[in-house]
N, C-alpha and C positions, 0 to 999 in steps of 0.2 A: 699617560706614560711619563712625559716631562713637558715643562713649559716651552722649552726650545725644541727645534727640530732634531730628531734622532740622527746622529751621524753614523752612517753605515759604511764600512770599508769592505769592498768586494775584491778579493784576490783571485783572479781568474784569467787564464791565458786565452780562453776561447771567447773571441770578441762577440759572437752572436749570443752565446749563453750569458755573458756579462750584461749585454743589452737587455735581454729578457728579464733577468733578475732586477736590474735597475729600474726598468719600465714598470713592472708590477709593484715593486716596493714604493716607488715615488707616487704611483697611482692610488695606492691604498693606505699608505702611512705618511705622516708628516715627517719627512726625513730628507737628509742630504746625503747623496751617494757618491763615494769616491771609488774609482777602479784602479787597481794595480795589476799589471799583467805578468809580473815575475817577482822573484825575491829581490833582485836588483832595483826594480821599479818601486818596490815597497819602501826602500830606504829613503825616498824623498818625502815620505809621509810620517808625521808625528803620531804615533800610535796612541799616545796619551790624550790626543784630541778626539779620538774616535769613541763611540759608544758600544759598537758591536762589530764583529768581523765575520764575513762569510768567506771561508777559505777552501779553495779548490785543492784536493789532495795531491794532484799531479801537476807540477809546474815545469816549465822547460829547464830551469836552473836549480830546482830544489824539490822537496816533497812536503806534504802537509805536516809531518812530524817535526821536521826541522824548523819550518815557519812557526808552528805552534810554540816550540821552545823559545824562539826569538821573541814572540809576543809575550809569553809568560815572564820573560826576564824584565820586561818593562811595565806591564800592566796586567790587571786581573779581569779586564773586560771580557764579556762572553764571546766565545768563538764557536761557530757552527761549521763543521767540516762538510764539504759537499764534494761528492765523487761519483764517477760513472761506474766504478767497480762494484759488483755485487759480492761484497766480501764482508761478512759480519765481524771478522777478526780485526779489520781496519777500524770499525766502529768501536770495538772493545778497547783496542790499543789507544786510540786517540782520546777516548773518554778517560782512560786511566792517566794519560799524559796531561790532562787539563782542559780538554774540549768540553763544551757545555751540551752539544747535541751533534747529531750525525744525520745527514740527508743524502739520499741517492738522487742523482740527476734523472728527472723524468718530467713529462708534461704535467702530470698530476701534482708532483711535488712543487713545481714552479708555481702552480696556482695557489697552493696553500702556504707558500713561503712567507708572505706577510704575517699570517697568523702565528707561524712558528717563531719568526723574529720577535713579534710582540710578546709571545709567551716566554721565550727564553730571556728577554731583557727584563720583563717584570719579575721573573724568578730571581734574576741576578740582583735587582734592586731590593727585593724582599730579603734575600740572603745577606746582602750588605748591611741592611738596616738591623737585622738580628745580630750580626757580627759587631756592629758599632755599639749596640746596647750592651752586649756582653763585655766589650772592652771598657765602656763607661762604668759598668758595674764593678769590674776588676779594679779600675783606677780608684773608684770610691772606696772599695774595701782596703786598698793599699794606703790611701790617705787616712782612713779611720785607724788602721793598725799602726801606722807611723805616729799618728797623734797619741794613741794609747801608749806606745813605747816611749815617746817623748815625755809625756806626763809621768810615766813610771820612773824614768831616769831623774827628772827634776824632783819628784817626790822623795827619791832616795837621798839626794843631796840635802834637801830641806829637812828630812827626818833625822839625818846625821847631826845637823847643826842644832835642831831643836832639842834633841836628846842630850847633846853636850851642854847646852844652855840650861836645861832643866837640872842636870846633874850638878853643875857648878853652882846653881842657885841654892840647891839643897845644902851643898858644902858651906856656902857663905853663911847660911842661917845657923849652922852648928857652932860657929865660933865668931859671932858678930863683933866681938871686941878686938879681934885681930885685923886691924885696918889694912896693914900691908898685904895680908893674905886675901882679904876681901877685894882689895884693889886689883890684885893679880887675876882673881877669878872674874872680876868685872871686865878686865881687858880681853880675856879669852872669850867671854860671852859676847862682847862687842864685835870681836873679829868674826865669830860665828854668825852674828846678826848681819854683818857685811856680806858674808857668803850667801845667806838667804836672799838678801837684796840683789846680789849678783845673779843668782839663779833666776829670780823673777825677771830681772832685766834681760837675761838671755832669752827667756820665753817671749818677752815683748819684742825683742829683735827678730826672732824667728818668724813671728807673726807679721810684723810691720815691714821687714826687709826681705822676707821670703828667702832666708838663708838656706833653708832645707827645701829642696825641690824633690818631692817624692818620686816624680816620674823620671828623674835622672838616675835613680838607684835601681840596680837589678833586683835587690832584695832588701828587706827591712834591716838586717844586721849592718849593712853598709851605711844606711842612714844613721843608725844609732852610734856607730863608730865615729862618724863626723861630729855628732852632738857631744859625745864623750870627750873627744879630743879638744873641741872648742872650750868646753867647760874646764877641763883639766888645765889647759894653758892659762886661762884667766884666773883660776884658783892659785896657780903657781905665781902669777904676777902679783896677786893679792898677798900671798905669803911673803914674797920678796919685799913688797912695800912695807909690810908690818915689821920685818926684821931689820930694815934699813934705818 
């Protein structure tokens, strides 16, 4: 199950029943059991330190649904509702509200409680592992898409500059005797070359300084706007330097 002892929280106001649950769980599982007798008593316990909760549906100061909602506000650990009421509607409602399983109080169910706890916790771990893998895959796809968009943006700037340089080079060859005109064309080509160098430097900065954190963006367009704004600002600075 886990290398450390399983931490089980029992929320049960019936002292005898809480003892029976604790006794059989500690006897058959490697676990540490904590008991809370009410909603108020539960407030002293850090839910995030627990691995699984056995929750009595009827408590002196609350009911299972309210406690379940409180638990779900803080953690997704599995919760097994335990009640003496023979009412399937309670089971349906609590499962819809986020409980992982439902168990009726009886001598037979007390005997099989360790197996139920073991099964529910393993199912929780498996589901969490699947969820983590899906999340990792989504993050990878986001990074790949962001990189593709970054390269597309940089290619756009480089293509604009190389097209200008190529066009001006052809103009320079048409009238090589006009030194003044050739010099002007050369200046523009040099400026476009500086732009290419700037774009490549920006790419190096993004990689080395991690200026673009894909996980901080809700979607790809936001990431691209950040890149565009950074490049535009530095292109404007380059233009101002050239005009001064």
